[in-house]
C-alpha positions as CSV (number, residue, x, y, z in Angstrom):
1,M,5.0,-102.9,-42.5
2,E,3.3,-104.5,-39.6
3,D,-0.1,-106.3,-40.3
4,T,-2.5,-104.9,-37.7
5,S,-5.7,-106.4,-39.0
6,Q,-5.5,-109.4,-36.7
7,L,-4.8,-107.2,-33.7
8,R,-7.8,-105.0,-34.6
9,Q,-10.1,-107.9,-34.8
10,A,-8.8,-109.3,-31.5
11,V,-9.6,-105.9,-29.8
12,L,-13.1,-105.7,-31.3
13,F,-13.8,-109.3,-30.1
14,W,-12.4,-108.3,-26.6
15,L,-14.7,-105.3,-26.5
16,E,-17.7,-107.3,-27.7
17,Q,-17.1,-109.8,-24.8
18,A,-17.1,-106.9,-22.4
19,H,-21.0,-106.7,-22.7
20,T,-21.1,-110.1,-20.9
21,L,-19.0,-109.0,-17.9
22,P,-20.5,-108.3,-14.5
23,S,-20.6,-104.6,-13.7
24,I,-19.4,-104.9,-10.1
25,P,-16.0,-103.0,-9.8
26,Q,-14.1,-106.0,-8.3
27,A,-14.8,-108.1,-11.4
28,V,-13.5,-105.6,-13.9
29,T,-10.3,-104.4,-12.5
30,D,-7.2,-104.6,-14.7
31,V,-6.0,-107.6,-12.7
32,A,-9.3,-109.4,-13.0
33,L,-9.5,-108.7,-16.8
34,A,-5.9,-110.0,-17.3
35,I,-6.8,-113.5,-16.0
36,R,-9.9,-113.9,-18.2
37,P,-9.6,-116.6,-21.0
38,E,-10.0,-113.9,-23.8
39,W,-6.8,-112.1,-22.5
40,E,-4.5,-114.7,-24.0
41,D,-5.8,-114.2,-27.5
42,L,-5.5,-110.5,-27.2
43,S,-2.0,-110.8,-25.8
44,N,-0.9,-113.1,-28.6
45,A,-2.3,-110.7,-31.2
46,V,-0.2,-107.9,-29.7
47,A,2.9,-110.1,-29.8
48,L,2.4,-110.7,-33.5
49,A,1.6,-107.1,-34.5
50,A,4.1,-105.4,-32.1
51,P,7.1,-107.8,-31.6
52,I,9.4,-107.2,-28.6
53,S,12.3,-106.4,-30.9
54,E,10.6,-103.2,-32.0
55,H,8.3,-102.4,-29.0
56,R,10.3,-103.3,-25.9
57,D,8.2,-100.9,-23.8
58,L,5.1,-103.1,-24.1
59,Y,6.8,-106.2,-22.6
60,G,7.8,-107.5,-19.2
61,K,9.3,-110.7,-18.0
62,L,6.9,-113.3,-16.5
63,T,8.1,-116.7,-15.3
64,G,11.2,-116.4,-17.5
65,D,9.4,-115.3,-20.7
66,W,8.9,-111.9,-22.2
67,L,5.2,-111.3,-22.5
68,P,3.0,-108.2,-23.2
69,R,2.4,-106.5,-19.9
70,W,-1.3,-106.3,-18.9
71,S,-0.5,-103.2,-16.8
72,V,0.5,-101.4,-20.0
73,L,-2.1,-102.9,-22.4
74,L,-5.0,-102.4,-20.1
75,G,-3.9,-99.6,-17.8
76,A,-1.7,-97.2,-19.8
77,S,-3.6,-97.7,-23.1
78,G,-7.0,-97.0,-21.7
79,L,-8.4,-100.3,-22.9
80,G,-9.2,-101.4,-19.3
81,D,-11.3,-98.2,-18.9
82,A,-13.1,-98.9,-22.2
83,T,-13.9,-102.4,-21.0
84,R,-15.3,-101.3,-17.7
85,L,-17.4,-98.6,-19.3
86,I,-19.0,-101.2,-21.7
87,A,-19.6,-103.6,-18.8
88,Q,-21.4,-100.8,-17.0
89,G,-23.6,-100.1,-20.0
90,A,-22.0,-96.9,-21.3
91,A,-22.1,-96.1,-25.0
92,V,-18.4,-96.5,-26.1
93,P,-17.3,-96.0,-29.8
94,V,-15.7,-99.4,-30.1
95,A,-14.2,-98.8,-33.6
96,E,-12.4,-95.7,-32.4
97,V,-11.2,-97.5,-29.3
98,A,-9.9,-100.3,-31.4
99,D,-8.0,-98.0,-33.7
100,S,-6.5,-96.1,-30.8
101,F,-5.4,-99.4,-29.1
102,V,-3.7,-100.6,-32.4
103,A,-1.9,-97.3,-32.7
104,F,-0.8,-97.4,-29.1
105,C,0.7,-100.9,-29.6
106,T,2.3,-100.5,-33.0
107,A,3.4,-96.9,-33.2
108,P,7.1,-96.1,-32.2
109,A,7.4,-95.2,-28.6
110,P,7.2,-91.4,-28.3
111,G,9.9,-89.3,-26.6
112,V,9.3,-88.0,-23.1
113,E,8.5,-84.3,-22.9
114,D,8.4,-81.9,-19.9
115,W,5.3,-79.8,-19.8
116,L,4.4,-76.8,-17.6
117,L,0.9,-75.5,-17.2
118,L,1.0,-71.7,-16.7
119,T,-1.4,-69.1,-15.5
120,G,-2.5,-66.5,-18.1
121,D,-5.1,-65.7,-20.7
122,F,-3.7,-66.2,-24.2
123,P,-5.3,-66.1,-27.7
124,E,-6.2,-69.3,-29.6
125,G,-3.4,-70.8,-31.6
126,V,-0.4,-69.3,-29.8
127,Q,2.9,-71.1,-30.7
128,I,6.0,-69.2,-29.7
129,P,9.5,-70.7,-29.7
130,L,11.5,-70.2,-26.5
131,G,14.8,-71.8,-27.4
132,H,14.2,-75.6,-27.3
133,Y,10.9,-74.9,-25.5
134,T,7.6,-73.9,-27.1
135,L,4.9,-71.8,-25.5
136,Q,1.6,-73.1,-27.0
137,T,-2.2,-73.1,-26.5
138,F,-4.4,-76.0,-27.6
139,T,-8.0,-76.7,-28.4
140,T,-9.8,-79.5,-26.5
141,D,-9.6,-81.8,-29.5
142,E,-5.8,-81.2,-29.7
143,L,-5.4,-82.0,-26.1
144,K,-7.4,-85.2,-26.5
145,Q,-4.9,-86.5,-29.0
146,L,-2.1,-86.3,-26.5
147,G,-3.6,-89.2,-24.5
148,P,-3.9,-92.8,-25.5
149,M,-7.7,-93.1,-26.0
150,P,-9.3,-89.8,-27.3
151,A,-12.6,-91.5,-27.8
152,L,-13.1,-92.0,-24.0
153,H,-12.8,-88.3,-23.2
154,G,-15.7,-87.3,-21.0
155,L,-16.7,-90.9,-20.3
156,Q,-14.1,-91.9,-17.7
157,P,-15.3,-91.0,-14.1
158,G,-13.0,-88.7,-12.3
159,G,-11.1,-87.8,-15.4
160,L,-9.5,-84.5,-16.2
161,D,-12.0,-82.1,-17.9
162,L,-9.9,-81.0,-20.9
163,D,-12.4,-78.2,-21.7
164,L,-10.9,-76.4,-18.7
165,L,-7.6,-76.4,-20.5
166,A,-8.7,-75.2,-23.9
167,G,-6.7,-72.1,-24.5
168,A,-4.5,-72.6,-21.5
169,P,-0.8,-71.8,-22.0
170,F,1.6,-74.7,-21.8
171,V,5.4,-74.6,-22.1
172,H,6.8,-77.9,-23.4
173,A,10.1,-79.3,-24.5
174,P,11.6,-82.7,-25.3
175,N,13.6,-84.3,-22.5
176,P,15.6,-87.1,-24.0
177,G,17.3,-87.8,-20.7
178,R,14.1,-88.4,-18.9
179,M,13.1,-92.1,-18.6
180,S,9.5,-93.2,-19.4
181,D,8.6,-93.9,-15.8
182,R,4.9,-93.8,-15.0
183,R,5.2,-94.0,-11.2
184,G,4.1,-90.4,-11.1
185,T,6.0,-87.1,-10.6
186,H,4.4,-84.3,-8.8
187,W,4.8,-80.6,-8.1
188,F,7.3,-81.0,-5.3
189,E,9.7,-83.6,-6.7
190,S,12.1,-85.2,-4.2
191,S,15.2,-84.6,-6.3
192,G,16.4,-81.7,-8.3
193,P,15.4,-78.0,-8.2
194,R,11.9,-76.7,-8.3
195,P,10.3,-76.7,-11.8
196,E,10.2,-72.9,-12.2
197,V,13.9,-72.9,-11.5
198,R,14.8,-75.9,-13.6
199,H,13.0,-74.4,-16.7
200,W,14.1,-70.8,-16.1
201,R,15.3,-70.3,-19.7
202,A,11.8,-70.7,-21.0
203,L,10.1,-68.7,-18.3
204,L,12.4,-65.7,-18.1
205,P,11.4,-64.2,-21.5
206,L,7.8,-64.4,-20.5
207,I,8.1,-62.5,-17.2
208,L,10.3,-60.0,-18.9
209,W,7.6,-59.3,-21.5
210,S,4.9,-58.2,-19.0
211,E,4.8,-56.8,-15.5
212,D,1.7,-59.0,-14.9
213,L,2.5,-62.0,-12.7
214,L,3.0,-65.3,-14.3
215,H,3.1,-68.6,-12.4
216,V,3.7,-72.3,-13.0
217,D,0.5,-74.2,-11.9
218,A,1.8,-77.7,-12.6
219,V,4.7,-79.6,-14.1
220,F,4.1,-83.0,-15.6
221,R,5.2,-85.5,-18.3
222,V,3.7,-86.2,-21.7
223,E,4.4,-89.0,-24.1
224,R,2.3,-88.1,-27.1
225,G,-0.4,-90.6,-27.8
226,R,0.7,-92.7,-24.8
227,Y,0.6,-90.7,-21.6
228,F,-0.7,-87.4,-20.3
229,E,0.2,-87.1,-16.7
230,L,-1.7,-83.9,-15.7
231,N,-4.6,-84.7,-13.4
232,R,-7.6,-82.6,-12.3
233,N,-6.1,-81.7,-8.9
234,D,-3.2,-79.9,-10.6
235,V,-5.5,-77.3,-12.3
236,P,-6.5,-74.4,-10.1
237,T,-10.1,-73.5,-10.7
238,T,-12.6,-70.9,-9.6
239,I,-16.4,-70.7,-9.7
240,E,-17.8,-68.1,-12.1
241,T,-21.4,-66.9,-12.2
242,I,-23.3,-65.9,-15.3
243,A,-26.9,-65.0,-15.9
244,S,-29.0,-67.5,-17.9
245,R,-31.5,-66.4,-20.6
246,H,-34.1,-66.2,-17.9
247,G,-31.9,-64.1,-15.6
248,T,-31.3,-66.9,-13.2
249,P,-27.6,-67.0,-11.9
250,M,-25.7,-70.0,-13.1
251,E,-22.4,-71.2,-11.7
252,F,-19.7,-73.0,-13.6
253,E,-16.1,-74.1,-12.9
254,D,-13.4,-72.2,-14.8
255,R,-9.6,-72.3,-14.8
256,E,-7.9,-69.6,-12.7
257,T,-6.0,-67.4,-15.2
258,G,-4.4,-64.8,-12.9
259,S,-3.6,-61.3,-14.2
260,F,-1.3,-62.2,-17.1
261,H,-3.2,-61.4,-20.3
262,L,-2.1,-61.4,-24.0
263,A,-4.4,-59.7,-26.5
264,P,-4.4,-61.1,-30.0
265,A,-3.0,-57.8,-31.4
266,D,0.0,-58.1,-29.1
267,L,1.0,-61.6,-30.3
268,P,3.4,-60.5,-33.1
269,R,5.2,-58.1,-30.7
270,M,5.5,-60.8,-28.0
271,Q,6.9,-63.3,-30.6
272,D,9.6,-60.8,-31.6
273,F,10.4,-59.9,-28.1
274,C,10.7,-63.5,-26.9
275,S,12.9,-64.3,-29.9
276,A,15.2,-61.4,-29.2
277,V,15.5,-62.1,-25.5
278,T,16.0,-65.9,-26.0
279,T,18.8,-65.1,-28.4
280,R,20.5,-63.0,-25.7
281,I,20.0,-65.6,-23.0
282,D,21.5,-68.3,-25.3
283,A,24.5,-66.0,-26.1
284,V,25.3,-65.5,-22.4
285,M,24.8,-69.1,-21.5
286,D,27.1,-70.2,-24.3
287,G,29.8,-68.8,-22.1
288,A,29.2,-71.7,-19.6
289,T,31.4,-73.9,-21.8
290,S,33.9,-71.2,-22.6
291,G,37.6,-71.7,-21.7
292,R,37.6,-68.1,-20.4
293,K,36.7,-67.2,-16.8
294,L,34.6,-64.1,-17.4
295,P,32.1,-65.7,-19.8
296,R,31.7,-68.8,-17.5
297,K,31.1,-66.6,-14.5
298,R,28.7,-64.4,-16.4
299,A,26.6,-67.4,-17.4
300,R,26.5,-68.6,-13.8
301,R,25.4,-65.1,-12.6
302,L,22.6,-64.9,-15.1
303,E,21.3,-68.3,-14.1
304,R,21.5,-67.4,-10.5
305,A,19.7,-64.1,-11.0
306,A,16.9,-65.8,-13.1
307,R,16.4,-68.6,-10.5
308,H,16.0,-66.1,-7.6
309,L,13.7,-63.9,-9.7
310,L,11.5,-66.8,-10.6
311,Q,11.4,-68.1,-7.1
312,A,10.1,-64.8,-5.9
313,Y,7.5,-64.7,-8.7
314,Q,6.2,-68.1,-7.8
315,R,5.6,-67.0,-4.2
316,T,3.9,-63.7,-5.3
317,H,0.3,-64.7,-5.8
318,S,-0.7,-61.1,-6.5
319,D,0.9,-57.8,-5.7
320,N,-1.3,-57.4,-2.6
321,E,-1.2,-61.0,-1.5
322,V,2.3,-61.8,-0.5
323,W,2.4,-63.4,2.9
324,E,3.7,-60.9,5.4
325,Q,6.2,-63.5,6.8
326,E,7.7,-64.0,3.3
327,I,8.1,-60.3,2.3
328,D,11.6,-60.2,3.8
329,E,12.6,-63.4,2.1
330,L,11.4,-62.1,-1.3
331,H,13.4,-59.0,-0.7
332,L,16.4,-61.3,-0.3
333,D,15.6,-63.1,-3.6
334,Y,15.4,-59.8,-5.5
335,V,18.6,-58.5,-3.9
336,I,20.5,-61.7,-4.7
337,A,19.3,-61.4,-8.3
338,L,20.5,-57.8,-8.6
339,E,23.8,-58.5,-6.9
340,A,24.5,-61.5,-9.2
341,L,24.2,-59.3,-12.3
342,M,25.6,-56.0,-11.0
343,A,28.8,-57.4,-9.3
344,S,32.0,-57.5,-11.2
345,P,34.7,-60.2,-10.9
346,N,37.1,-57.3,-10.1
347,D,35.1,-56.0,-7.2
348,N,36.3,-56.2,-3.6
349,H,33.8,-56.6,-0.8
350,E,34.0,-52.9,0.1
351,G,31.2,-50.6,-1.1
352,I,29.2,-53.4,-2.8
353,S,25.9,-51.8,-1.6
354,K,26.8,-48.5,-3.2
355,K,27.9,-50.2,-6.4
356,M,24.7,-52.1,-6.7
357,Q,22.7,-48.8,-6.4
358,T,24.7,-46.8,-8.9
359,R,25.0,-49.6,-11.5
360,T,21.4,-50.6,-11.3
361,A,20.3,-46.9,-11.6
362,A,22.6,-46.4,-14.6
363,L,20.5,-48.9,-16.5
364,F,17.5,-46.5,-16.3
365,P,16.7,-43.1,-17.8
366,P,17.9,-40.1,-15.7
367,S,14.3,-39.3,-14.6
368,L,14.1,-42.7,-12.9
369,R,17.5,-43.0,-11.4
370,E,16.8,-41.4,-8.0
371,L,13.8,-43.6,-7.5
372,V,15.8,-46.7,-8.5
373,T,18.7,-45.8,-6.3
374,K,16.4,-45.3,-3.2
375,A,14.5,-48.6,-3.9
376,V,17.8,-50.6,-4.2
377,R,19.3,-48.9,-1.2
378,D,16.2,-49.7,1.0
379,A,16.1,-53.3,-0.3
380,Y,19.8,-53.9,0.4
381,D,19.4,-52.4,3.8
382,A,16.4,-54.6,4.6
383,R,18.3,-57.6,3.3
384,S,21.3,-56.9,5.5
385,R,19.1,-56.5,8.7
386,Y,17.2,-59.7,7.9
387,V,20.3,-61.8,7.2
388,H,22.1,-60.5,10.3
389,G,19.1,-61.1,12.6
390,D,18.5,-57.4,13.4
391,L,15.1,-56.0,14.1
392,L,13.4,-54.7,11.0
393,K,11.7,-51.3,11.2
394,E,7.9,-51.4,11.7
395,Q,5.9,-50.6,8.6
396,E,2.3,-50.7,7.7
397,E,1.7,-53.9,5.7
398,G,0.2,-52.1,2.7
399,K,3.3,-50.0,2.3
400,R,5.6,-53.0,2.5
401,Q,3.6,-54.7,-0.2
402,T,3.8,-51.6,-2.4
403,E,7.6,-51.3,-1.9
404,L,8.0,-55.0,-2.7
405,R,6.0,-54.6,-6.0
406,E,8.2,-51.6,-6.9
407,L,11.3,-53.6,-6.2
408,R,10.0,-56.5,-8.4
409,L,9.4,-54.2,-11.3
410,I,12.8,-52.6,-11.0
411,V,14.6,-56.0,-10.8
412,R,12.6,-57.3,-13.8
413,Q,13.7,-54.3,-15.9
414,A,17.2,-54.5,-14.6
415,V,17.5,-58.1,-15.8
416,L,16.1,-57.2,-19.2
417,R,18.4,-54.2,-19.6
418,W,21.4,-56.2,-18.4
419,L,20.6,-58.8,-21.1
420,I,20.4,-56.1,-23.8
421,L,23.7,-54.5,-22.8
422,T,26.0,-57.2,-21.5
423,P,28.8,-58.2,-23.9
424,H,29.2,-61.8,-24.8
425,D,33.0,-61.8,-25.1
426,T,35.5,-61.1,-22.3
427,E,34.5,-57.5,-21.7
428,D,32.9,-56.7,-18.4
429,L,29.7,-54.6,-18.3
430,A,30.3,-53.2,-14.8
431,P,33.0,-50.6,-15.9
432,R,30.5,-49.2,-18.5
433,L,27.8,-48.8,-15.9
434,D,30.3,-47.1,-13.4
435,A,31.3,-44.7,-16.2
436,A,27.7,-43.9,-17.1
437,A,26.9,-43.3,-13.4
438,G,29.7,-40.8,-12.9
439,C,29.8,-39.1,-16.3
440,S,26.8,-37.7,-18.2
441,S,28.7,-37.8,-21.5
442,C,29.2,-41.5,-21.1
443,E,25.5,-42.3,-20.8
444,H,25.2,-42.8,-24.6
445,A,27.1,-46.1,-24.3
446,I,24.1,-47.3,-22.2
447,D,21.2,-45.4,-23.7
448,E,21.8,-46.0,-27.4
449,P,21.8,-49.8,-27.3
450,L,18.7,-49.8,-25.1
451,R,16.9,-47.3,-27.4
452,A,17.9,-49.4,-30.4
453,F,16.5,-52.6,-28.8
454,F,13.2,-51.0,-27.7
455,Q,12.7,-49.5,-31.2
456,R,12.9,-52.9,-32.7
457,T,10.9,-54.8,-30.1
458,T,9.0,-53.7,-27.1
459,T,7.7,-55.2,-23.9
460,Q,4.0,-55.2,-23.2
461,D,4.4,-52.3,-20.7
462,D,6.8,-50.7,-23.2
463,I,9.1,-48.9,-20.8
464,R,11.6,-47.0,-22.9
465,S,15.1,-46.1,-22.1
């Protein structure tokens, strides 16, 4: 076991010397602090308590020798911020800072995790497994522990106000293939697909649960106890007004939650639903490594449908706030999602529009099939005119928004029902849908599995078969 007492004493001495430093910013940058005489003693104490053989991430090569890196020990650890705050006269809990610094240096390097901040209003203490992801809400104190220096929360100028994120929904998962690179990654990364597409297996069960819109506000990296990449500019906020005790209006900043809401009473149902849907997604995606053609293609089709559905969701700020220029493109996303699921490997190119209509409608109760058929027909027609460069018919914008919302809800339900019904072996679902569309006595092959699923677990809007 590593002896950390000498390192702790060295940190306390370092912080004590901070009282003598000038408060001008230029004199207390990390670079300036690293050339002070006291730095060598602290660096040597780190080398003794956290040798390079066990803590390679703390070291860098300087003039041929491996030495503790000041950029990590002062910058990443938060010790540089603590030093500046003391030099400026702030009341810093030095004992807690010292303990945090010792833990930063001597604890095993944590794994890198992908984190997504979502919109939505969730109860306290939510923790729902989503495959290898987890949907979770945190208290302010729990969020503090994710960074390297919890004692400095609220003291660092320009820092993220973690109180804004108390109760916010995060989806997170380990990413063992991601390197610990602190150069910064941002919402629009230069390589790889967009975040809502890359993490579709976690997000799809959530949007299938409720018709309320759910968005990804930020994607970032966490190394627990070391690094918490989210910054204040990544958190959408709004100004709320409340009345004080004396009736005077008071304004405060709050996180924008959007329309997605989970009541505490609905939490058990949502957990059951997400578990059931995740199991079905995993079963289909297991086909991606199958030696058989149909399971492989089915896995690709599900992923393609989910990606286009999520891309459309991310661009739908609210059901009445889709940019008019993007309505046709969102139609295209929804039609691609439907076609990916409703097409069969045995189809030829003739009559694909009609097959999409009848197969999608066969997923729904008889009372809804005419409505679904018309919505899919209109969407496919709009998609064809848009792709071929033809003029689209003039329509009042409010009606276009309404039709787009109707299409979104139909596609969402079609994806869910396809997941419930689709076989995981070499059987194709399309012939069963064709049979149900053309023969009322064949409908039980569709209706009974749907009814059984919805009796065990329900969506928030609880649309029954």
